N, C-alpha and C positions, 0 to 999 in steps of 0.2 A: 412576296417572301421578304422577310426582314433581312437587313444586311448582315446580321450575325448568322442567320440561317444559310444565307448564300455563301458565306465564308467557310462554314462547316461543310457544306455540300462540296465546295471546291477541295477542301482538305481531304475529305473522304475519296473524292475522285482521283486526286493526285496519289493518295496512298494505294489505292486499288491499281492504278497504273504502274506504280513502282513495283508492287508485289507481282504483277503480271510479268514485268521484265525479269525480275528475279526468278520466277517460275521457269520462264523460257531459258534463262541461263543455266539453272539447275538441271533442266531436262537435257540440255546440250551436254552437260558434264556427264549425266548418267549414260547418254548415248555413247559418249567417248569411252566410258568404262566397258560397256558392252562390246564395242569395237575392239578394244584392247584385249578383252577376254577371248573374243573370237580369234584374233590373231594368235593367241596362246593355245588355241585348239579347243576351247570350250564353246558350247552351243548356247547362245544367248536366249533362244526360245525356251530351252529347258531351264535356264537360269531364272528367267521371268516366272515360269511355273513354280519353281522352288520358293522364290520370293513371295509369291501369292499363297503358297501353302503355309510358309512360316508365319504369315499374318493371321491365318485362320485359327479359331479355337480348336482344341483337340477334338472335342465332340463333333463339331461341324465338319472337320476334315474326315473323321471316321465315317460319318453319315454319308458324305459325299463319295468316299471310297467304296462304301458298301453299295450304294446306288449304282455307281460306275460299273462295279463287278456284276451286279444284278443285270443291268442293261446289256452289258457286253456278253454275258452267258446266255441271255435270252435271244440275242442276235447271232449267236454262234461264233462270236469273236474269241471266246475262251472255251476250250474244251472242258466238259463237265468234270474230268478227272483232275485238271489243273486247278480249277476253282476250289475243289474239295481239299487239295493239298495246301492251298493258301489259308484256309480256315483252320487247319490243325496246328499251324505253327504259332 
């Protein structure tokens, strides 16, 4: 490997290592926010679901909701009359 290639490789490795450190620090900050929210009475697990839902496209979210309702209905987790009420609103 040429010395210029070795130098570039070292730069890439250092950059990746620095970004890994930043990612760890950011993850720690996010964890701290969830802990603070929990201490204020919010459920971090639900908050994570909300964040996931917000990232989804509307069409994908609607498809997932429909499939979830269909599967839950099939498994008897939703009484048929409740599922019909949800469709009319």
